[in-house]
N, C-alpha and C positions, 0 to 999 in steps of 0.2 A: 538539505536534511539535517536533523536535529536529534540527538538520543536522549533517552528518558528513561529515568529511573523508575522501576518496581522490582517487588519482593515477590518471587514464585518461590511455594513451599517453602523448602529449606535453604534456600540460597535466592540468590540476589537476580531480579529479573530485568534484563534492560533488554528494551525497547529501543534499537538503533534505526534513526532518522537524522540526526544533524548531530552537532558537535554540542551534547550539556554537559556540563560538568558536571551536573550532578553525579552522574555515573563513578566518579572519584568516591562521592561522600557515599556511596553503595557500599565498594569497594570496601572502603574504610570501616565500615557498617555489619559486614560485616564477613569624387564628389556628384555623384549621379543623381539629375532631379528624381524625383517619385512620378508613378502616374497615378491615375484615378479619380474620381470625380467626387466630390463635398456634396451631402447630403443640402438641403435648401433652409438654410441656417444662416443667420447675421455672423460677419468676420469680423476681424478688427486688424489690429497693425500689431497684435501681439500674438494671434494665431498666425501672423503670416511666414511669423519670426521660425515656428516650425515646420517642416515639411517633412517627416520619417513618420507614418504612424503605422506601424507593425504590428501582426498579431499571427501568430502561430498555429502553422494550418495542417498538421499531424492527424486530425480527425477520421480522415477515409480511409489511413491506414489499420485503424483499432479493429475494423467492420469484422466481425466475429472470429475475435479472437479469444481464443477458449480459456484464457487462463483464468485462475478463478482472482486473485491476486497481482493485478495488473502493473506493470513499471510504467508508469507515462513520463519516464524525463526525455525518449526518445524514443522514435520509429520502432514497432518493434521486427525490426529487419529477418529474423530468424522464422518469422511468422508470414515472409513472402512467396509464397509460390513461385520458383523458378522453370517447373515445368510443365510443360503442355500436356492435357488443356487446361489443367488449376491454374497455369498461368496467365493463359488469355481472360479468363473469365474473373479473376482477382480483378487484374488488373483494369478491366474494360468497369467494372464498378470504383474502383478506386478514383476512375477518368470521371464518373458519371456524378461520384459527390464531392469532387474537386473543384465541375461545374458551376454545382449547387453552392458550396463551399464560400466560393470565391466570386459567384453572383452577389451573394446574400450581403458580405463583409465591405467591395466594394460599394456597394449602394449605401450604407451607412457610414461613411469615409474612411477607410483604413485604405492605405495605397500599397502597402506590402507586404510578402507573408516572408515567415520563415517556414526552413522545413529541415529537416536532417538525410543526412551529413558528409561533408566532403571525403570521408574515408570510405565509403562505401560505393562513391560513384567516382574515384580517381584511380587510373591506373598507372602503373611503376614499374619496371621489371626485376626491380627485389622481392614482390607480390610472390607468392604463390601460385601455381598455376591455376589451381581450385580457385585460390580468391580472385585472379583475374575475368577469370568465367566468369564469374556472378556478379563484376565488374561491368562487364561488359553487357550484360542482361540489363544489370536495371539503369545504365545509362539509357538503351533504349527505350525504356519503358520511362524514366523521369523526365526524359528531352518531349514524351509526348504532354507529362502532368507539367511540363517547365510551357510549352505552349499554350496550354486552354490557362495558365496563371497568364498568361505575358499577354494574351488576346481579351484578359478584360482588363487590362491595362495596368496591372500589379507590379510592382518590381519585386525580384524574387531574390533571397539570403539562403544563403545554406550555415548550418553549425560546423564548429567542428571542432573536435576534444584533444589536445597537446597530452597526449597524444593516442592513436591508434595503432595496437598493433597485432600483425600476424609473427608466429614462432620466428617464420624467416627472418621480420622485419626486423626483432630484436635483436637475431644473431647477428645481424647486421650493421646495428647499429649499438648495442650495448646500451649505456647510459652518458655515454659523450654528449654533453646537450648543444655542444659544436656542433658535430655530426646532426644531429637529431633534426637542428637548425638550417642545416642545408640540406637535409631530406625534404624538410617543409617546404622548403623554398621552391624545390625541384616538382614536390607533387602538387602544386598550386599550379606552378608556369603549366604544367600538362593540362591541370583540372579551367583554366582560364581559357584554354586552346578549344579545350570540350566543349564549353559551356560559357559562350559571350552573352547568353542572356542571361547569367547570373548578375545582379549588382553588386554584391557583395559576400563577405566572408564574416561569421560570427566566431568568435574562437574562447572555448571554454578551457579553462588553467588552473579550474582553483576544485573543479569537483569529474570524477570520471565515471565508467561504469558500473551499477552495482554490482552487488557478486551473481544476480539472479540474473545476468546476460551473458548466455552461450554463446558460440560457434567461435572460428578461425579467430577472429577480428576481435579485438578488447582493447579499448582505453584504457590509460594510467596516466596518475600525475606522475607528468615529466619535469616541470620549473617548478623550483623548490626552493626559490632565493630571488626576493627582488630584481636582484639585475641580471638573472638568468633572462625574466620577462624582459625587462629593457633592451637585451642583444637581440632577442627574438622581433620586437619590435622593430629596432632600427635595422634586422636585416630583413626585414618581409616587407617594412614599409614602400621602400623603391618598386617594388614589385606591385603593388598595388596601385602605387600614383599612375605608374606607367601604361597599368591597365582600364586606370579609368574605373577601379572596384573602390568601393568601403570598405577597410578591415574595421571591424565592431569589435572593443576588448569588452568582454564580461567580467567585472570583479566579482564575482559572486563564489566564495571559497567554504570548505568546512573546517576550516584551521590548520589542516595539515601542513606542516614545513613551516621557515622561517614568512612564505608568503601568505599562510593561513590567516592575519587579521588584512590584506590587501582590503577588505570592503571597508575598513570603517579605521584603520590605523594611517593618520597623516605621512609619517613618515614613510610606511613601505609606499603607501601612492606616489608619495611625489620621488622614490627611488626609481618606481616603477617609469613613468611621466617623465622624468629627467631626457632635457634634449629632443622629447617628444611633439613636432610643429608641424602637422602635414595636414592638408585637407581632404584626406583619404583617411584619415581616422576617426574611429568615434567611441567614446569613453560608456558603455552603457552597465548601471547599478541601478539593484534594489532599491525601492525607496526610502528604505529603512538599514539600522547595522546589523539586522536578522533575516532571518527568510520574510515570507509573506504573512506577517501577523499582525494581530490591530496593538494599541499603547507602542505603538514607535514613532519619534519624531523621524522628520526629513532627512536625510541623511546630508552632512553640513558640506557636505564635500562636492555636490553641487553647486556650491557657490565660493568654494576654494580653488578651485580647479580653473584651465581659462580652456583645457582643449573641448570641440564638440562633444558634447553628452546628452545620450536619452535617457529617461528614465523606464525603469520595469514595473508594470504593474499585474496583479491576478484577476479575470473575471472566473477565473474556476477556482475555487476559494477553496484547495487541498486538505489544509483544515480545519475548512468549515464548511463539510459535509459534499462539497465539489459538486456542487450542485443538483443536489437531492432534496435542499430545502431551500427557502430564500435566504441569502445571507448578504445583504445589499453592502455598496461597500462607497456608496455615493457622497455622503459626507468627507468621513476621510480622505476619500482622493481628491473632493473637490479644494481640504484644505492643500493639501501636496502643490493642487493646478495651481491656487493664487500665490502661494511661497515660491514656487517656480519660476514664475511668469517673473522674478526678481533675479535668476539668475542667467548668467549671459552665455551664450552657447548653446545652448537648450534645443537641440535638431530634431526633437519628438520624441513618440513612447516607443515601449515595445510590451503588447499588453497578451498575456498567456490566456487564452480560451479552451486549450485540453491539457498543454504541460504542468507535470509536476505530481509527485507522491509515489507510494504504492498502494495502492485502493484496490478495493472490489468494485466500486461505485463508476457507471460505465457509461455516462449520457455523452453524447458528441452535439458538442456544439455545433450552431448553423446546419445539422442535419438529423437530427431527433425531436421531434415533437415536446420533447417531455423535456431538452434540455433549457427551459426558458431563463430560469435565473441565471443564468451564464451570461447567456445573449443579451438580457435587461444591463448586465455589469458592463460588459464587451460594448453596448451603446453606450452607455452615459459617460463610459471612458472614451471615448473618444469626441462624444461633445464637449466632455469639459474640459481637453488639453486642445482640441481642433477650434472649436466652435468660441469656444471662452464664454458658455454661459453657467448658470447656475445649476443648483441640482434638481431645483424643482422646474426648470424651463427645460432641462434634458429630457425629466421624464415624458411632460408635455409632450414634447417631439416623438417619444417613444410612443404615446399610447396613441396620439393621433397618425405614426406610421404605421402602426399596426393594429387600427382600428379597434383598441378596448373603447369599450361603451360605459365603463363606471371608474373614469382615470382617476376621483379621489378617493375611491375603496384601491385601487392600485397606490397610491400614493402612499399611503398612510399604512400600510398594507409592508412597502418596503422599509421604509422609515421604525415600524415597528421591526420589523425583523436585524434592522441594524442594530438595534437597542437591545433585545432579546440575546443578540450571537457575544453583543460585549459586557453584557452582565451576566451573563450565567454561563453560555459555554466557556470565556473565562472568567477567573477569578480577578475584579478590578483591582482589589490592594495590591496583591502578587503581581498582575500585571504592568502595572506602573512602576514600579522598581527595575531602575536599569542594573542589571547586574554582567558579572566577567568572569570567565575562567579561561586561563592560558589565553586561547588566540579568538574565542569566540563569546559574542554577547549570547546570552543564557536569553532561551525562547520565552515571551510572557506569556504562553500556553503549553503545562504541564501535564495537567489531570486529563485532560483528554487528547489523543492525538491521532493523527491521520484519521483512521476512521478507529481506534480502540481508546478505550474508554477505562482505567486502572483507579478499582477500589481497593488498598492495599495496605498494611501497615505504615511500609517505610513513604509511601504517598502522604501518608497522614499525619508522621511527623515533621514530613517537609514543610507540609499549607500551613500544619501548625502552628511552626518557624516563622515563617512569613508574612503570617495574615495577623494582625492581634485585634483587630472587629470583629471578631468570628460571628458572634450573635448577628451583626448586621449583617453578616454576607450572606448568610442562611436566609433572611427575612428578603432582604436584595434578590436573592434566588429563587422565592419564590413568588415575588411580586414580579421577577420578568416573564415566568413559567407560564401567571394567568396572562398573559400579554397575548399568549398564543391563541386563546379562547378568541380574541376580538377578532386575532390573526385569518382565524377558521372562516369568521362568518364575513369579512371583508374578500378573503380568495374567494366565497359562494360569487360576490356579489360583481367581482372584476373577471370573473370567468378564468381564472388563472386554477392550475392541480390544486383543488383539496385533500387529495391525497398526500401530497407530499408536505404539508402544514400539518397533518395526524401522523406521520413519520418524523414530525420535529418535533409536536408533542411528546409522543412516547419516547424519544430519546434523549430530550431534555429533559422529561421527569426523571430520567437516571440521576443526569446529572445534578437535581438537583438531591439527589438518595444519597449520590457520592458525596455531597458537601457536606450532607449532613453528617455523613458519617465522619468526615473528616475532622468537624469542629465540636460535633457536642459530645457530650461522654459514652463510651463504648459500652452496649450492654446484649446479649444474646438475642433479645428480642430485634437490637438495629440489624445483626446480622442475617437474624431469619425474614425481616422486611427484604433487605438487598439479594438474597438467596431465591424468594418468591418473584419479586422484581424481573429477576435475571430469567428465572425461568418465562413468565408471559412475556417479556420482551422474546426470546428464544423460541416461543410458540407465535408471536404473531409476525418473527422476519427470521424464520427457521436458518440454523447454519448452511454455508453454502449459498445461501440468496446473497445476491448484489446490492440487497437494498438494507442496510442495517449494519449496524453496531457493533463493535466485536466488546465485550467485559470482559475483561480479565481482574478476578476475584483472587485474595488470599488475608487470611485472617491473621496469620501466624506473626507472634510480636515482633516487633525490631528492639532488639536488646541491648539501646543504648540511651541513655538516660536523656530529658530534654537540653538541661544544661549543658552537657557535654557537645550536643548535635549541635546548638546554637552556639559555642567556641568552635567545632569545626568548620561550622559555617561561614564564622568573619573571616577565618583564614581559609578558605579557600576559592571565596567569592569574594571579589572586589567591587564596589558601586562607581567607578572610574574607570573609562577605556583605559588610560595608561598603566601603565605596568607596574607595580614592586617591586624592590630587590630581594623579596622574600619569591615571586614570579619569576621572575628571569633565574634562581638560583632553586630553585625547587621543579616547582611546575612545569616552565617551560622543557628543564632537561632532565633533569634524575627523573623528575616524575614517568616520565617517557620510556627511559630506561629501565626503570624498574615493573613499569607495567608488561615489558616484550619479555622481561625475565621471567614473570610471575605467567602471563600467557605461554611462554616456551616451556613451563616446569606444568602446568596444566591446562593443556590447551582446549578443556572443557569447561573449566570453570564457569563461564556464561552459556547461557542456554544456545539453543542451535539459533532463537527469533535473532539474538545479538548478535553472534555471530555470521547469520547467513546475510539479515536486512540490508539493505541500499548496500553502502560502501562498507559496511563491517566495522567494528567497532573498533578496529586497530586504528583506521584513520585518524580517531579522536585524537592519538597519541604518538600521532607520527610529527 
């Protein structure tokens, strides 16, 4: 999740999604083998070194989920029916779709799936009776689902936040992390007894449930320091070794507390892994130092840690349309695959085909016929890393397997989509800059975030500061937009969803207009063009439709001169990961205190979207 700045009317407008430091600038301005069969493709010695090809299987649980903006980070357990006859109807449908999903992912080379989560399936006497009854029902239903998965020869991994609390559990445990650790051990002991078919658990320690998650059970960030996480691992691993299960630790964090730089800071990683040498342990890392964005170098810690590792990849691109239009990842992921071939102890990959983001887009991968763009990405992922083929060969295998009659047209279409996304959705000159604030790497995508486009004066100021070749950036945007016309013709030839390319064209036309607003001199005529384009877009894709971007506009001037903005940016942002003395004295400590004092004095100083969305803005400054 990343945080995103933009002004709205008289105040500042923040879109919380992860931990984007530009928010502060805005404040200043106003060891078990896996099953599954391999597809018929050549293998090599390198491919045999990898044995875990994991994909998330949460899609069936979102069918008919009525919320307009969906939290895709976890199964929506509040959506699951617990009483008859609704329970039987819903879980029968989930079971049917899980059978379809597992058949399809198994056929293309995946050998394991991940599902949510231990907290909803593990019982303990300290829980309220209401929750224990819910756990019992879910255990019954998930055993059936697990049976379907295992019958396909797929291994099962369950996610687990550290830690999910009910009010009663909070009263028992308080905030003593040693007591919390003892509870986790007891909870998992019971869980492993109840579910011998589960191959392992995926721990999430740096992110918790969003503000929108309701119900008796909610997860919180309990691990705040590297030594606490090291203690947890040392305590848990003997249990996993005895049980023959894997403990997969995700190092993704949103920047909270001193553990918040775990994803990129070598010292933090070393302290977490000190003394960890277990065949049951696996470290799971996203490919870059930030979330699933483009323009990121491969995380160097794949090469300087000796533990077993898997790399996290995203097929359903949460920041790039979520499969509503093609956003091909072949070029980037092929480069990562080549580089990771030199890394020691690479156990495999973890591919997200449904998980991630707070969005209205709702195509279900490997279940809906129109989820083809996500499915192509997922197919290519497993081909690149399991079969060690090149991108073009992987796509030709896809065309053969799926009966594509015009493979050359599809290949050109996908390669063009990759170019258009990198050249127009992103602003390349900005995206190539490595910028850090506090404990996070600033995302290389600012102006378009999830399904929201920000056209406002504060974003204009920021982009004009970071981008020098502004006229060239506009020209490149128009060239990229022109490529979508060719993509429409290619989609027709390849019998791919042409409507998706039209949606891409209409949306990306707004991105071009936004770039002109950022970099050309401001005129009333430009404001009129933007408003007219926004009105036309809303006519094509009405509010409430799942098939649209939101356009947030505000033309109120940001009253800060450009030279002062540059001065502030140079102080606030750093270009290297390591902390400056200024960061340690001011931004990591005093800024946190100052923010929470301000928030306490004026709790509604930020719009509801910033306070309520995702994990809330507070997380950024913890």
